[in-house]
C-alpha positions as CSV (number, residue, x, y, z in Angstrom):
1,M,-22.1,18.1,-44.0
2,T,-20.5,17.5,-40.6
3,L,-21.5,14.4,-38.7
4,T,-21.3,14.1,-35.0
5,K,-21.1,10.9,-33.1
6,V,-24.2,8.8,-33.7
7,V,-25.8,7.3,-30.7
8,G,-28.9,5.2,-30.6
9,Y,-31.0,3.5,-27.9
10,T,-32.2,0.0,-27.5
11,R,-35.8,-0.8,-26.7
12,G,-34.9,-1.0,-23.1
13,G,-33.3,2.4,-23.1
14,A,-29.6,1.4,-23.1
15,E,-27.3,3.5,-25.2
16,W,-25.9,1.9,-28.4
17,T,-23.3,3.3,-30.8
18,P,-23.7,2.0,-34.3
19,R,-20.6,1.0,-36.2
20,F,-20.9,1.4,-40.0
21,L,-19.5,-0.9,-42.7
22,D,-16.3,0.7,-44.0
23,S,-14.7,-2.0,-46.1
24,I,-14.5,-5.8,-46.8
25,D,-11.1,-7.5,-47.1
26,P,-11.1,-9.3,-50.4
27,D,-8.3,-11.6,-49.2
28,K,-10.5,-12.9,-46.4
29,C,-13.9,-12.9,-48.2
30,I,-14.9,-16.1,-49.8
31,G,-18.0,-14.7,-51.6
32,C,-20.5,-16.9,-49.8
33,G,-23.2,-14.2,-49.8
34,R,-24.2,-14.6,-46.1
35,C,-23.7,-10.9,-45.5
36,Y,-25.6,-9.9,-48.6
37,K,-28.6,-12.0,-47.6
38,V,-28.9,-10.4,-44.1
39,C,-28.5,-6.8,-45.3
40,G,-31.8,-5.2,-46.1
41,R,-30.3,-1.9,-47.2
42,D,-28.6,-2.9,-50.5
43,V,-25.2,-1.9,-49.1
44,L,-23.3,-4.8,-50.6
45,E,-22.7,-6.2,-54.1
46,L,-20.9,-9.3,-55.5
47,I,-17.9,-8.4,-57.7
48,E,-15.0,-10.2,-59.4
49,K,-12.2,-10.7,-57.0
50,P,-9.5,-8.1,-57.6
51,F,-6.1,-9.7,-58.2
52,E,-2.8,-7.9,-57.9
53,G,-0.4,-8.7,-60.7
54,D,-0.9,-11.6,-63.1
55,D,-3.6,-14.2,-62.5
56,D,-2.4,-17.8,-63.0
57,Y,-6.0,-19.0,-63.0
58,G,-7.3,-17.1,-66.1
59,D,-10.4,-15.1,-66.4
60,D,-12.7,-18.1,-66.4
61,M,-12.1,-18.9,-62.8
62,G,-15.0,-16.8,-61.6
63,N,-13.7,-15.8,-58.1
64,K,-16.2,-13.4,-56.6
65,V,-16.1,-11.4,-53.4
66,M,-18.4,-8.9,-51.6
67,S,-17.8,-5.2,-52.0
68,V,-19.3,-2.1,-50.3
69,A,-21.5,-0.7,-53.1
70,N,-23.7,1.8,-51.1
71,P,-21.9,2.7,-47.9
72,D,-24.3,5.7,-47.2
73,D,-27.2,3.2,-46.9
74,C,-25.6,1.3,-44.0
75,T,-27.5,1.7,-40.7
76,G,-24.6,0.3,-38.5
77,C,-26.4,-2.8,-37.3
78,E,-23.4,-5.0,-38.0
79,A,-25.6,-8.0,-39.1
80,C,-23.2,-8.6,-42.0
81,N,-20.3,-8.8,-39.7
82,H,-22.1,-11.3,-37.4
83,T,-22.8,-13.7,-40.2
84,C,-19.3,-13.6,-41.7
85,T,-17.4,-16.7,-40.7
86,K,-14.1,-15.2,-42.1
87,R,-14.4,-11.8,-40.3
88,A,-13.7,-9.9,-43.5
89,H,-15.8,-6.8,-42.6
90,L,-14.3,-3.6,-41.1
91,H,-16.8,-1.4,-39.2
92,V,-16.2,2.1,-37.8
93,E,-17.9,4.6,-35.6
94,L,-18.6,8.0,-37.1
């Protein structure tokens, strides 16, 4: 399937180009869940924070971050990005 540039229109008729969620930076994400709460499309999920190398904190630390679970369900509204205080989301145009 080949996708062309997606263009939408606001209620007032202005052109709008959606930007779809591509990734979340686990180094910036604090796992607060704000983005998860505003997404009505089940795009996100909470996962254990991926560590590179050995973890000095042990497995019982419980650090969690958001992850893109279902990217094909994203509508490009960027609500998740607007609620993120750490600016951990990367959105792209198709």
